[in-house]
PQR file of N, CA, C, O and H, with PARSE charges and radii, in Angstrom:
ATOM      1  N   MET A   1     -24.705 -25.598  16.240 -0.4000 1.5000
ATOM      2  CA  MET A   1     -24.964 -24.291  16.808 -0.0000 2.0000
ATOM      3  C   MET A   1     -25.905 -23.531  15.883  0.5500 1.7000
ATOM      4  O   MET A   1     -25.610 -23.361  14.700 -0.5500 1.4000
ATOM      5  N   LYS A   2     -27.045 -23.070  16.418 -0.4000 1.5000
ATOM      6  CA  LYS A   2     -28.026 -22.351  15.620 -0.0000 2.0000
ATOM      7  C   LYS A   2     -27.648 -20.884  15.515  0.5500 1.7000
ATOM      8  O   LYS A   2     -27.153 -20.277  16.464 -0.5500 1.4000
ATOM      9  H   LYS A   2     -27.285 -23.208  17.379  0.4000 1.0000
ATOM     10  N   LYS A   3     -27.896 -20.326  14.325 -0.4000 1.5000
ATOM     11  CA  LYS A   3     -27.664 -18.902  14.137 -0.0000 2.0000
ATOM     12  C   LYS A   3     -28.871 -18.123  14.636  0.5500 1.7000
ATOM     13  O   LYS A   3     -30.015 -18.528  14.434 -0.5500 1.4000
ATOM     14  H   LYS A   3     -28.298 -20.819  13.553  0.4000 1.0000
ATOM     15  N   LYS A   4     -28.601 -17.003  15.287 -0.4000 1.5000
ATOM     16  CA  LYS A   4     -29.678 -16.122  15.714 -0.0000 2.0000
ATOM     17  C   LYS A   4     -30.100 -15.266  14.528  0.5500 1.7000
ATOM     18  O   LYS A   4     -29.277 -14.941  13.672 -0.5500 1.4000
ATOM     19  H   LYS A   4     -27.671 -16.674  15.451  0.4000 1.0000
ATOM     20  N   PRO A   5     -31.386 -14.897  14.472 -0.5600 1.5000
ATOM     21  CA  PRO A   5     -31.814 -13.984  13.405  0.2800 2.0000
ATOM     22  C   PRO A   5     -31.046 -12.665  13.499  0.5500 1.7000
ATOM     23  O   PRO A   5     -30.775 -12.171  14.594 -0.5500 1.4000
ATOM     24  N   VAL A   6     -30.707 -12.113  12.361 -0.4000 1.5000
ATOM     25  CA  VAL A   6     -29.979 -10.857  12.298 -0.0000 2.0000
ATOM     26  C   VAL A   6     -30.997  -9.734  12.138  0.5500 1.7000
ATOM     27  O   VAL A   6     -31.872  -9.815  11.276 -0.5500 1.4000
ATOM     28  H   VAL A   6     -30.927 -12.514  11.472  0.4000 1.0000
ATOM     29  N   ALA A   7     -30.896  -8.678  12.961 -0.4000 1.5000
ATOM     30  CA  ALA A   7     -31.831  -7.562  12.900 -0.0000 2.0000
ATOM     31  C   ALA A   7     -31.071  -6.244  12.821  0.5500 1.7000
ATOM     32  O   ALA A   7     -30.038  -6.069  13.468 -0.5500 1.4000
ATOM     33  H   ALA A   7     -30.185  -8.612  13.661  0.4000 1.0000
ATOM     34  N   SER A   8     -31.601  -5.311  12.012 -0.4000 1.5000
ATOM     35  CA  SER A   8     -31.013  -3.985  11.907 -0.0000 2.0000
ATOM     36  C   SER A   8     -32.042  -3.008  11.351  0.5500 1.7000
ATOM     37  O   SER A   8     -32.967  -3.404  10.643 -0.5500 1.4000
ATOM     38  H   SER A   8     -32.440  -5.454  11.487  0.4000 1.0000
ATOM     39  N   ILE A   9     -31.874  -1.741  11.674 -0.4000 1.5000
ATOM     40  CA  ILE A   9     -32.736  -0.694  11.123 -0.0000 2.0000
ATOM     41  C   ILE A   9     -32.224  -0.378   9.716  0.5500 1.7000
ATOM     42  O   ILE A   9     -31.039  -0.107   9.519 -0.5500 1.4000
ATOM     43  H   ILE A   9     -31.123  -1.419  12.249  0.4000 1.0000
ATOM     44  N   GLN A  10     -33.140  -0.417   8.739 -0.4000 1.5000
ATOM     45  CA  GLN A  10     -32.763  -0.147   7.354 -0.0000 2.0000
ATOM     46  C   GLN A  10     -33.817   0.710   6.676  0.5500 1.7000
ATOM     47  O   GLN A  10     -34.963   0.778   7.122 -0.5500 1.4000
ATOM     48  H   GLN A  10     -34.103  -0.638   8.898  0.4000 1.0000
ATOM     49  N   THR A  11     -33.416   1.367   5.589 -0.4000 1.5000
ATOM     50  CA  THR A  11     -34.339   2.086   4.728 -0.0000 2.0000
ATOM     51  C   THR A  11     -34.431   1.312   3.426  0.5500 1.7000
ATOM     52  O   THR A  11     -33.419   1.054   2.774 -0.5500 1.4000
ATOM     53  H   THR A  11     -32.485   1.312   5.227  0.4000 1.0000
ATOM     54  N   LEU A  12     -35.657   0.940   3.047 -0.4000 1.5000
ATOM     55  CA  LEU A  12     -35.887   0.169   1.826 -0.0000 2.0000
ATOM     56  C   LEU A  12     -36.838   0.928   0.919  0.5500 1.7000
ATOM     57  O   LEU A  12     -37.722   1.646   1.385 -0.5500 1.4000
ATOM     58  H   LEU A  12     -36.479   1.149   3.577  0.4000 1.0000
ATOM     59  N   VAL A  13     -36.647   0.761  -0.371 -0.4000 1.5000
ATOM     60  CA  VAL A  13     -37.532   1.355  -1.378 -0.0000 2.0000
ATOM     61  C   VAL A  13     -38.053   0.216  -2.226  0.5500 1.7000
ATOM     62  O   VAL A  13     -37.298  -0.672  -2.622 -0.5500 1.4000
ATOM     63  H   VAL A  13     -35.929   0.177  -0.750  0.4000 1.0000
ATOM     64  N   GLY A  14     -39.356   0.244  -2.507 -0.4000 1.5000
ATOM     65  CA  GLY A  14     -39.924  -0.818  -3.330 -0.0000 2.0000
ATOM     66  C   GLY A  14     -41.417  -0.654  -3.505  0.5500 1.7000
ATOM     67  O   GLY A  14     -41.970   0.415  -3.246 -0.5500 1.4000
ATOM     68  H   GLY A  14     -39.969   0.966  -2.185  0.4000 1.0000
ATOM     69  N   ILE A  15     -42.068  -1.718  -3.947 -0.4000 1.5000
ATOM     70  CA  ILE A  15     -43.501  -1.717  -4.220 -0.0000 2.0000
ATOM     71  C   ILE A  15     -44.177  -2.690  -3.264  0.5500 1.7000
ATOM     72  O   ILE A  15     -43.698  -3.803  -3.049 -0.5500 1.4000
ATOM     73  H   ILE A  15     -41.618  -2.587  -4.158  0.4000 1.0000
ATOM     74  N   VAL A  16     -45.302  -2.252  -2.691 -0.4000 1.5000
ATOM     75  CA  VAL A  16     -46.088  -3.098  -1.799 -0.0000 2.0000
ATOM     76  C   VAL A  16     -46.848  -4.120  -2.654  0.5500 1.7000
ATOM     77  O   VAL A  16     -47.566  -3.750  -3.583 -0.5500 1.4000
ATOM     78  H   VAL A  16     -45.691  -1.347  -2.865  0.4000 1.0000
ATOM     79  N   THR A  17     -46.684  -5.399  -2.332 -0.4000 1.5000
ATOM     80  CA  THR A  17     -47.332  -6.466  -3.097 -0.0000 2.0000
ATOM     81  C   THR A  17     -48.076  -7.411  -2.159  0.5500 1.7000
ATOM     82  O   THR A  17     -47.634  -7.629  -1.031 -0.5500 1.4000
ATOM     83  H   THR A  17     -46.102  -5.700  -1.577  0.4000 1.0000
ATOM     84  N   PRO A  18     -49.197  -7.976  -2.604 -0.5600 1.5000
ATOM     85  CA  PRO A  18     -49.917  -8.924  -1.754  0.2800 2.0000
ATOM     86  C   PRO A  18     -49.135 -10.227  -1.616  0.5500 1.7000
ATOM     87  O   PRO A  18     -48.467 -10.660  -2.555 -0.5500 1.4000
ATOM     88  N   CYS A  19     -49.222 -10.850  -0.438 -0.4000 1.5000
ATOM     89  CA  CYS A  19     -48.535 -12.135  -0.245 -0.0000 2.0000
ATOM     90  C   CYS A  19     -49.417 -13.164   0.448  0.5500 1.7000
ATOM     91  O   CYS A  19     -49.031 -14.328   0.552 -0.5500 1.4000
ATOM     92  H   CYS A  19     -49.764 -10.498   0.325  0.4000 1.0000
ATOM     93  N   ALA A  20     -50.607 -12.760   0.930 -0.4000 1.5000
ATOM     94  CA  ALA A  20     -51.545 -13.709   1.543 -0.0000 2.0000
ATOM     95  C   ALA A  20     -52.958 -13.166   1.385  0.5500 1.7000
ATOM     96  O   ALA A  20     -53.186 -11.957   1.367 -0.5500 1.4000
ATOM     97  H   ALA A  20     -50.921 -11.814   0.845  0.4000 1.0000
ATOM     98  N   TRP A  21     -53.908 -14.107   1.270 -0.4000 1.5000
ATOM     99  CA  TRP A  21     -55.306 -13.744   1.074 -0.0000 2.0000
ATOM    100  C   TRP A  21     -56.156 -14.495   2.086  0.5500 1.7000
ATOM    101  O   TRP A  21     -55.771 -15.569   2.547 -0.5500 1.4000
ATOM    102  H   TRP A  21     -53.723 -15.090   1.285  0.4000 1.0000
ATOM    103  N   ASP A  22     -57.334 -13.926   2.440 -0.4000 1.5000
ATOM    104  CA  ASP A  22     -58.239 -14.613   3.353 -0.0000 2.0000
ATOM    105  C   ASP A  22     -59.189 -15.510   2.557  0.5500 1.7000
ATOM    106  O   ASP A  22     -59.053 -15.648   1.342 -0.5500 1.4000
ATOM    107  H   ASP A  22     -57.647 -13.054   2.064  0.4000 1.0000
ATOM    108  N   GLU A  23     -60.153 -16.119   3.257 -0.4000 1.5000
ATOM    109  CA  GLU A  23     -61.069 -17.058   2.606 -0.0000 2.0000
ATOM    110  C   GLU A  23     -62.005 -16.381   1.598  0.5500 1.7000
ATOM    111  O   GLU A  23     -62.615 -17.062   0.774 -0.5500 1.4000
ATOM    112  H   GLU A  23     -60.263 -16.006   4.245  0.4000 1.0000
ATOM    113  N   ASN A  24     -62.123 -15.056   1.654 -0.4000 1.5000
ATOM    114  CA  ASN A  24     -62.940 -14.306   0.692 -0.0000 2.0000
ATOM    115  C   ASN A  24     -62.087 -13.673  -0.406  0.5500 1.7000
ATOM    116  O   ASN A  24     -62.546 -12.785  -1.125 -0.5500 1.4000
ATOM    117  H   ASN A  24     -61.627 -14.502   2.324  0.4000 1.0000
ATOM    118  N   TYR A  25     -60.859 -14.130  -0.526 -0.4000 1.5000
ATOM    119  CA  TYR A  25     -59.915 -13.677  -1.557 -0.0000 2.0000
ATOM    120  C   TYR A  25     -59.554 -12.189  -1.428  0.5500 1.7000
ATOM    121  O   TYR A  25     -59.240 -11.534  -2.421 -0.5500 1.4000
ATOM    122  H   TYR A  25     -60.486 -14.851   0.058  0.4000 1.0000
ATOM    123  N   ARG A  26     -59.603 -11.673  -0.213 -0.4000 1.5000
ATOM    124  CA  ARG A  26     -59.142 -10.310   0.042 -0.0000 2.0000
ATOM    125  C   ARG A  26     -57.704 -10.388   0.546  0.5500 1.7000
ATOM    126  O   ARG A  26     -57.326 -11.331   1.242 -0.5500 1.4000
ATOM    127  H   ARG A  26     -59.858 -12.205   0.594  0.4000 1.0000
ATOM    128  N   VAL A  27     -56.931  -9.405   0.191 -0.4000 1.5000
ATOM    129  CA  VAL A  27     -55.534  -9.372   0.634 -0.0000 2.0000
ATOM    130  C   VAL A  27     -55.504  -9.253   2.156  0.5500 1.7000
ATOM    131  O   VAL A  27     -56.146  -8.369   2.723 -0.5500 1.4000
ATOM    132  H   VAL A  27     -57.239  -8.639  -0.374  0.4000 1.0000
ATOM    133  N   SER A  28     -54.763 -10.138   2.813 -0.4000 1.5000
ATOM    134  CA  SER A  28     -54.663 -10.105   4.269 -0.0000 2.0000
ATOM    135  C   SER A  28     -53.252  -9.780   4.764  0.5500 1.7000
ATOM    136  O   SER A  28     -53.076  -9.348   5.903 -0.5500 1.4000
ATOM    137  H   SER A  28     -54.242 -10.856   2.352  0.4000 1.0000
ATOM    138  N   GLU A  29     -52.256  -9.988   3.912 -0.4000 1.5000
ATOM    139  CA  GLU A  29     -50.872  -9.639   4.251 -0.0000 2.0000
ATOM    140  C   GLU A  29     -50.178  -9.099   3.010  0.5500 1.7000
ATOM    141  O   GLU A  29     -50.491  -9.481   1.883 -0.5500 1.4000
ATOM    142  H   GLU A  29     -52.399 -10.339   2.987  0.4000 1.0000
ATOM    143  N   VAL A  30     -49.226  -8.199   3.248 -0.4000 1.5000
ATOM    144  CA  VAL A  30     -48.467  -7.637   2.137 -0.0000 2.0000
ATOM    145  C   VAL A  30     -46.973  -7.753   2.409  0.5500 1.7000
ATOM    146  O   VAL A  30     -46.533  -7.938   3.543 -0.5500 1.4000
ATOM    147  H   VAL A  30     -48.972  -7.889   4.164  0.4000 1.0000
ATOM    148  N   SER A  31     -46.220  -7.640   1.340 -0.4000 1.5000
ATOM    149  CA  SER A  31     -44.766  -7.649   1.442 -0.0000 2.0000
ATOM    150  C   SER A  31     -44.226  -6.472   0.635  0.5500 1.7000
ATOM    151  O   SER A  31     -44.961  -5.816  -0.103 -0.5500 1.4000
ATOM    152  H   SER A  31     -46.577  -7.490   0.418  0.4000 1.0000
ATOM    153  N   LEU A  32     -42.953  -6.223   0.788 -0.4000 1.5000
ATOM    154  CA  LEU A  32     -42.287  -5.162   0.045 -0.0000 2.0000
ATOM    155  C   LEU A  32     -41.330  -5.803  -0.938  0.5500 1.7000
ATOM    156  O   LEU A  32     -40.367  -6.461  -0.545 -0.5500 1.4000
ATOM    157  H   LEU A  32     -42.356  -6.756   1.388  0.4000 1.0000
ATOM    158  N   SER A  33     -41.602  -5.607  -2.225 -0.4000 1.5000
ATOM    159  CA  SER A  33     -40.676  -6.052  -3.268 -0.0000 2.0000
ATOM    160  C   SER A  33     -39.691  -4.911  -3.468  0.5500 1.7000
ATOM    161  O   SER A  33     -39.982  -3.937  -4.162 -0.5500 1.4000
ATOM    162  H   SER A  33     -42.385  -5.073  -2.544  0.4000 1.0000
ATOM    163  N   ALA A  34     -38.537  -5.043  -2.859 -0.4000 1.5000
ATOM    164  CA  ALA A  34     -37.579  -3.947  -2.773 -0.0000 2.0000
ATOM    165  C   ALA A  34     -36.674  -3.857  -3.997  0.5500 1.7000
ATOM    166  O   ALA A  34     -36.567  -4.797  -4.785 -0.5500 1.4000
ATOM    167  H   ALA A  34     -38.301  -5.834  -2.296  0.4000 1.0000
ATOM    168  N   THR A  35     -36.033  -2.711  -4.133 -0.4000 1.5000
ATOM    169  CA  THR A  35     -35.137  -2.477  -5.259 -0.0000 2.0000
ATOM    170  C   THR A  35     -33.850  -3.290  -5.165  0.5500 1.7000
ATOM    171  O   THR A  35     -33.074  -3.323  -6.120 -0.5500 1.4000
ATOM    172  H   THR A  35     -36.120  -1.948  -3.493  0.4000 1.0000
ATOM    173  N   ASP A  36     -33.611  -3.947  -4.025 -0.4000 1.5000
ATOM    174  CA  ASP A  36     -32.430  -4.814  -3.907 -0.0000 2.0000
ATOM    175  C   ASP A  36     -32.739  -6.241  -4.367  0.5500 1.7000
ATOM    176  O   ASP A  36     -31.980  -7.168  -4.084 -0.5500 1.4000
ATOM    177  H   ASP A  36     -34.241  -3.920  -3.249  0.4000 1.0000
ATOM    178  N   ASP A  37     -33.871  -6.411  -5.085 -0.4000 1.5000
ATOM    179  CA  ASP A  37     -34.316  -7.702  -5.632 -0.0000 2.0000
ATOM    180  C   ASP A  37     -34.646  -8.724  -4.548  0.5500 1.7000
ATOM    181  O   ASP A  37     -34.549  -9.927  -4.789 -0.5500 1.4000
ATOM    182  H   ASP A  37     -34.488  -5.658  -5.315  0.4000 1.0000
ATOM    183  N   GLU A  38     -35.031  -8.269  -3.373 -0.4000 1.5000
ATOM    184  CA  GLU A  38     -35.449  -9.137  -2.277 -0.0000 2.0000
ATOM    185  C   GLU A  38     -36.888  -8.815  -1.909  0.5500 1.7000
ATOM    186  O   GLU A  38     -37.372  -7.709  -2.150 -0.5500 1.4000
ATOM    187  H   GLU A  38     -35.110  -7.292  -3.178  0.4000 1.0000
ATOM    188  N   GLU A  39     -37.572  -9.805  -1.317 -0.4000 1.5000
ATOM    189  CA  GLU A  39     -38.927  -9.602  -0.821 -0.0000 2.0000
ATOM    190  C   GLU A  39     -38.891  -9.613   0.699  0.5500 1.7000
ATOM    191  O   GLU A  39     -38.302 -10.505   1.309 -0.5500 1.4000
ATOM    192  H   GLU A  39     -37.178 -10.704  -1.121  0.4000 1.0000
ATOM    193  N   TYR A  40     -39.527  -8.613   1.306 -0.4000 1.5000
ATOM    194  CA  TYR A  40     -39.567  -8.467   2.748 -0.0000 2.0000
ATOM    195  C   TYR A  40     -41.027  -8.547   3.200  0.5500 1.7000
ATOM    196  O   TYR A  40     -41.840  -7.711   2.807 -0.5500 1.4000
ATOM    197  H   TYR A  40     -40.006  -7.889   0.810  0.4000 1.0000
ATOM    198  N   ILE A  41     -41.362  -9.533   4.011 -0.4000 1.5000
ATOM    199  CA  ILE A  41     -42.703  -9.628   4.571 -0.0000 2.0000
ATOM    200  C   ILE A  41     -42.889  -8.442   5.512  0.5500 1.7000
ATOM    201  O   ILE A  41     -42.035  -8.193   6.363 -0.5500 1.4000
ATOM    202  H   ILE A  41     -40.701 -10.212   4.330  0.4000 1.0000
ATOM    203  N   ILE A  42     -43.984  -7.715   5.372 -0.4000 1.5000
ATOM    204  CA  ILE A  42     -44.263  -6.585   6.258 -0.0000 2.0000
ATOM    205  C   ILE A  42     -45.020  -7.130   7.464  0.5500 1.7000
ATOM    206  O   ILE A  42     -46.174  -7.542   7.347 -0.5500 1.4000
ATOM    207  H   ILE A  42     -44.677  -7.918   4.681  0.4000 1.0000
ATOM    208  N   LYS A  43     -44.368  -7.128   8.615 -0.4000 1.5000
ATOM    209  CA  LYS A  43     -44.943  -7.722   9.825 -0.0000 2.0000
ATOM    210  C   LYS A  43     -46.211  -7.004  10.283  0.5500 1.7000
ATOM    211  O   LYS A  43     -47.142  -7.657  10.754 -0.5500 1.4000
ATOM    212  H   LYS A  43     -43.431  -6.793   8.710  0.4000 1.0000
ATOM    213  N   ASN A  44     -46.270  -5.691  10.158 -0.4000 1.5000
ATOM    214  CA  ASN A  44     -47.454  -4.932  10.540 -0.0000 2.0000
ATOM    215  C   ASN A  44     -48.258  -4.581   9.279  0.5500 1.7000
ATOM    216  O   ASN A  44     -48.523  -3.412   8.996 -0.5500 1.4000
ATOM    217  H   ASN A  44     -45.514  -5.160   9.776  0.4000 1.0000
ATOM    218  N   SER A  45     -48.634  -5.622   8.537 -0.4000 1.5000
ATOM    219  CA  SER A  45     -49.269  -5.496   7.219 -0.0000 2.0000
ATOM    220  C   SER A  45     -50.573  -4.716   7.215  0.5500 1.7000
ATOM    221  O   SER A  45     -50.859  -4.015   6.244 -0.5500 1.4000
ATOM    222  H   SER A  45     -48.419  -6.571   8.767  0.4000 1.0000
ATOM    223  N   ALA A  46     -51.371  -4.816   8.269 -0.4000 1.5000
ATOM    224  CA  ALA A  46     -52.711  -4.212   8.273 -0.0000 2.0000
ATOM    225  C   ALA A  46     -52.668  -2.727   7.923  0.5500 1.7000
ATOM    226  O   ALA A  46     -53.589  -2.223   7.281 -0.5500 1.4000
ATOM    227  H   ALA A  46     -51.139  -5.385   9.057  0.4000 1.0000
ATOM    228  N   ARG A  47     -51.644  -2.038   8.320 -0.4000 1.5000
ATOM    229  CA  ARG A  47     -51.524  -0.600   8.046 -0.0000 2.0000
ATOM    230  C   ARG A  47     -51.241  -0.306   6.578  0.5500 1.7000
ATOM    231  O   ARG A  47     -51.408   0.831   6.139 -0.5500 1.4000
ATOM    232  H   ARG A  47     -50.896  -2.447   8.842  0.4000 1.0000
ATOM    233  N   PHE A  48     -50.819  -1.302   5.817 -0.4000 1.5000
ATOM    234  CA  PHE A  48     -50.356  -1.062   4.456 -0.0000 2.0000
ATOM    235  C   PHE A  48     -51.204  -1.743   3.385  0.5500 1.7000
ATOM    236  O   PHE A  48     -50.829  -1.741   2.212 -0.5500 1.4000
ATOM    237  H   PHE A  48     -50.683  -2.226   6.174  0.4000 1.0000
ATOM    238  N   LEU A  49     -52.342  -2.325   3.768 -0.4000 1.5000
ATOM    239  CA  LEU A  49     -53.185  -3.029   2.801 -0.0000 2.0000
ATOM    240  C   LEU A  49     -53.702  -2.111   1.695  0.5500 1.7000
ATOM    241  O   LEU A  49     -53.893  -2.562   0.565 -0.5500 1.4000
ATOM    242  H   LEU A  49     -52.646  -2.327   4.720  0.4000 1.0000
ATOM    243  N   ASP A  50     -53.929  -0.843   1.997 -0.4000 1.5000
ATOM    244  CA  ASP A  50     -54.431   0.105   0.995 -0.0000 2.0000
ATOM    245  C   ASP A  50     -53.341   0.578   0.032  0.5500 1.7000
ATOM    246  O   ASP A  50     -53.629   1.309  -0.915 -0.5500 1.4000
ATOM    247  H   ASP A  50     -53.774  -0.477   2.914  0.4000 1.0000
ATOM    248  N   LEU A  51     -52.102   0.172   0.264 -0.4000 1.5000
ATOM    249  CA  LEU A  51     -50.987   0.626  -0.574 -0.0000 2.0000
ATOM    250  C   LEU A  51     -50.507  -0.433  -1.569  0.5500 1.7000
ATOM    251  O   LEU A  51     -49.421  -0.299  -2.132 -0.5500 1.4000
ATOM    252  H   LEU A  51     -51.867  -0.422   1.034  0.4000 1.0000
ATOM    253  N   VAL A  52     -51.307  -1.488  -1.793 -0.4000 1.5000
ATOM    254  CA  VAL A  52     -50.914  -2.548  -2.732 -0.0000 2.0000
ATOM    255  C   VAL A  52     -50.660  -1.933  -4.098  0.5500 1.7000
ATOM    256  O   VAL A  52     -51.456  -1.139  -4.601 -0.5500 1.4000
ATOM    257  H   VAL A  52     -52.189  -1.597  -1.336  0.4000 1.0000
ATOM    258  N   GLN A  53     -49.531  -2.316  -4.689 -0.4000 1.5000
ATOM    259  CA  GLN A  53     -49.057  -1.850  -5.998 -0.0000 2.0000
ATOM    260  C   GLN A  53     -48.601  -0.390  -5.993  0.5500 1.7000
ATOM    261  O   GLN A  53     -48.493   0.226  -7.053 -0.5500 1.4000
ATOM    262  H   GLN A  53     -48.884  -2.961  -4.281  0.4000 1.0000
ATOM    263  N   LYS A  54     -48.334   0.166  -4.812 -0.4000 1.5000
ATOM    264  CA  LYS A  54     -47.823   1.539  -4.695 -0.0000 2.0000
ATOM    265  C   LYS A  54     -46.360   1.487  -4.283  0.5500 1.7000
ATOM    266  O   LYS A  54     -45.965   0.632  -3.491 -0.5500 1.4000
ATOM    267  H   LYS A  54     -48.422  -0.334  -3.951  0.4000 1.0000
ATOM    268  N   PRO A  55     -45.552   2.403  -4.822 -0.5600 1.5000
ATOM    269  CA  PRO A  55     -44.151   2.479  -4.386  0.2800 2.0000
ATOM    270  C   PRO A  55     -44.063   3.199  -3.033  0.5500 1.7000
ATOM    271  O   PRO A  55     -44.776   4.173  -2.792 -0.5500 1.4000
ATOM    272  N   ILE A  56     -43.182   2.707  -2.160 -0.4000 1.5000
ATOM    273  CA  ILE A  56     -42.977   3.348  -0.861 -0.0000 2.0000
ATOM    274  C   ILE A  56     -41.496   3.348  -0.504  0.5500 1.7000
ATOM    275  O   ILE A  56     -40.704   2.590  -1.062 -0.5500 1.4000
ATOM    276  H   ILE A  56     -42.603   1.916  -2.356  0.4000 1.0000
ATOM    277  N   ARG A  57     -41.145   4.209   0.432 -0.4000 1.5000
ATOM    278  CA  ARG A  57     -39.830   4.194   1.087 -0.0000 2.0000
ATOM    279  C   ARG A  57     -40.131   3.849   2.537  0.5500 1.7000
ATOM    280  O   ARG A  57     -40.883   4.562   3.202 -0.5500 1.4000
ATOM    281  H   ARG A  57     -41.788   4.825   0.886  0.4000 1.0000
ATOM    282  N   ALA A  58     -39.557   2.776   3.026 -0.4000 1.5000
ATOM    283  CA  ALA A  58     -39.855   2.273   4.361 -0.0000 2.0000
ATOM    284  C   ALA A  58     -38.603   2.265   5.226  0.5500 1.7000
ATOM    285  O   ALA A  58     -37.541   1.808   4.804 -0.5500 1.4000
ATOM    286  H   ALA A  58     -38.946   2.197   2.486  0.4000 1.0000
ATOM    287  N   ILE A  59     -38.745   2.774   6.428 -0.4000 1.5000
ATOM    288  CA  ILE A  59     -37.674   2.711   7.420 -0.0000 2.0000
ATOM    289  C   ILE A  59     -38.185   1.830   8.551  0.5500 1.7000
ATOM    290  O   ILE A  59     -39.238   2.099   9.129 -0.5500 1.4000
ATOM    291  H   ILE A  59     -39.608   3.146   6.770  0.4000 1.0000
ATOM    292  N   GLY A  60     -37.441   0.782   8.862 -0.4000 1.5000
ATOM    293  CA  GLY A  60     -37.903  -0.101   9.916 -0.0000 2.0000
ATOM    294  C   GLY A  60     -36.879  -1.150  10.298  0.5500 1.7000
ATOM    295  O   GLY A  60     -35.762  -1.185   9.782 -0.5500 1.4000
ATOM    296  H   GLY A  60     -36.586   0.563   8.393  0.4000 1.0000
ATOM    297  N   LEU A  61     -37.296  -2.000  11.215 -0.4000 1.5000
ATOM    298  CA  LEU A  61     -36.451  -3.073  11.709 -0.0000 2.0000
ATOM    299  C   LEU A  61     -36.545  -4.269  10.772  0.5500 1.7000
ATOM    300  O   LEU A  61     -37.604  -4.882  10.640 -0.5500 1.4000
ATOM    301  H   LEU A  61     -38.204  -1.971  11.634  0.4000 1.0000
ATOM    302  N   VAL A  62     -35.436  -4.594  10.125 -0.4000 1.5000
ATOM    303  CA  VAL A  62     -35.370  -5.725   9.206 -0.0000 2.0000
ATOM    304  C   VAL A  62     -34.749  -6.905   9.930  0.5500 1.7000
ATOM    305  O   VAL A  62     -33.688  -6.789  10.544 -0.5500 1.4000
ATOM    306  H   VAL A  62     -34.576  -4.096  10.232  0.4000 1.0000
ATOM    307  N   VAL A  63     -35.431  -8.050   9.850 -0.4000 1.5000
ATOM    308  CA  VAL A  63     -34.941  -9.279  10.468 -0.0000 2.0000
ATOM    309  C   VAL A  63     -34.740 -10.304   9.357  0.5500 1.7000
ATOM    310  O   VAL A  63     -35.640 -10.550   8.554 -0.5500 1.4000
ATOM    311  H   VAL A  63     -36.293  -8.144   9.352  0.4000 1.0000
ATOM    312  N   ILE A  64     -33.555 -10.894   9.323 -0.4000 1.5000
ATOM    313  CA  ILE A  64     -33.265 -11.973   8.378 -0.0000 2.0000
ATOM    314  C   ILE A  64     -33.214 -13.246   9.209  0.5500 1.7000
ATOM    315  O   ILE A  64     -32.316 -13.430  10.030 -0.5500 1.4000
ATOM    316  H   ILE A  64     -32.825 -10.694   9.975  0.4000 1.0000
ATOM    317  N   GLY A  65     -34.188 -14.123   8.987 -0.4000 1.5000
ATOM    318  CA  GLY A  65     -34.328 -15.313   9.813 -0.0000 2.0000
ATOM    319  C   GLY A  65     -33.896 -16.580   9.113  0.5500 1.7000
ATOM    320  O   GLY A  65     -33.027 -16.576   8.240 -0.5500 1.4000
ATOM    321  H   GLY A  65     -34.918 -13.974   8.320  0.4000 1.0000
ATOM    322  N   LYS A  66     -34.530 -17.667   9.521 -0.4000 1.5000
ATOM    323  CA  LYS A  66     -34.213 -18.978   8.971 -0.0000 2.0000
ATOM    324  C   LYS A  66     -34.423 -18.994   7.461  0.5500 1.7000
ATOM    325  O   LYS A  66     -35.335 -18.358   6.932 -0.5500 1.4000
ATOM    326  H   LYS A  66     -35.236 -17.670  10.230  0.4000 1.0000
ATOM    327  N   LYS A  67     -33.572 -19.723   6.798 -0.4000 1.5000
ATOM    328  CA  LYS A  67     -33.636 -19.903   5.338 -0.0000 2.0000
ATOM    329  C   LYS A  67     -33.635 -18.559   4.611  0.5500 1.7000
ATOM    330  O   LYS A  67     -34.220 -18.424   3.537 -0.5500 1.4000
ATOM    331  H   LYS A  67     -32.831 -20.240   7.227  0.4000 1.0000
ATOM    332  N   MET A  68     -32.975 -17.571   5.208 -0.4000 1.5000
ATOM    333  CA  MET A  68     -32.796 -16.243   4.610 -0.0000 2.0000
ATOM    334  C   MET A  68     -34.132 -15.531   4.355  0.5500 1.7000
ATOM    335  O   MET A  68     -34.214 -14.684   3.465 -0.5500 1.4000
ATOM    336  H   MET A  68     -32.500 -17.680   6.081  0.4000 1.0000
ATOM    337  N   ARG A  69     -35.177 -15.862   5.124 -0.4000 1.5000
ATOM    338  CA  ARG A  69     -36.465 -15.158   5.026 -0.0000 2.0000
ATOM    339  C   ARG A  69     -36.278 -13.779   5.610  0.5500 1.7000
ATOM    340  O   ARG A  69     -35.702 -13.625   6.687 -0.5500 1.4000
ATOM    341  H   ARG A  69     -35.110 -16.549   5.847  0.4000 1.0000
ATOM    342  N   ARG A  70     -36.763 -12.777   4.905 -0.4000 1.5000
ATOM    343  CA  ARG A  70     -36.616 -11.403   5.354 -0.0000 2.0000
ATOM    344  C   ARG A  70     -37.970 -10.837   5.763  0.5500 1.7000
ATOM    345  O   ARG A  70     -38.993 -11.123   5.142 -0.5500 1.4000
ATOM    346  H   ARG A  70     -37.232 -12.902   4.030  0.4000 1.0000
ATOM    347  N   ALA A  71     -37.955 -10.025   6.827 -0.4000 1.5000
ATOM    348  CA  ALA A  71     -39.181  -9.380   7.284 -0.0000 2.0000
ATOM    349  C   ALA A  71     -38.831  -7.978   7.772  0.5500 1.7000
ATOM    350  O   ALA A  71     -37.718  -7.728   8.234 -0.5500 1.4000
ATOM    351  H   ALA A  71     -37.123  -9.793   7.332  0.4000 1.0000
ATOM    352  N   ILE A  72     -39.792  -7.074   7.663 -0.4000 1.5000
ATOM    353  CA  ILE A  72     -39.593  -5.708   8.142 -0.0000 2.0000
ATOM    354  C   ILE A  72     -40.808  -5.294   8.947  0.5500 1.7000
ATOM    355  O   ILE A  72     -41.946  -5.598   8.590 -0.5500 1.4000
ATOM    356  H   ILE A  72     -40.697  -7.277   7.287  0.4000 1.0000
ATOM    357  N   THR A  73     -40.542  -4.589  10.051 -0.4000 1.5000
ATOM    358  CA  THR A  73     -41.587  -3.934  10.819 -0.0000 2.0000
ATOM    359  C   THR A  73     -41.378  -2.452  10.606  0.5500 1.7000
ATOM    360  O   THR A  73     -40.372  -1.888  11.035 -0.5500 1.4000
ATOM    361  H   THR A  73     -39.617  -4.343  10.341  0.4000 1.0000
ATOM    362  N   ILE A  74     -42.328  -1.825   9.943 -0.4000 1.5000
ATOM    363  CA  ILE A  74     -42.200  -0.419   9.566 -0.0000 2.0000
ATOM    364  C   ILE A  74     -42.805   0.447  10.660  0.5500 1.7000
ATOM    365  O   ILE A  74     -42.804   1.673  10.548 -0.5500 1.4000
ATOM    366  H   ILE A  74     -43.146  -2.283   9.594  0.4000 1.0000
TER
END
């Protein structure tokens, strides 16, 4: 029996960090390195590319999927 991804609205605090780059070595995706010692992939990354290395407080839908991968849509 497969587990369904768990989703909930949460408030997270952390620093925006790059997690993917394009062929020209520009940041293309970012994640949130949160104060709970977890990394959350930011699903709508394009809006947050200018905030790399900045602290933020994010409220959004957090999904914990396969292999405990975490993602947030802010």
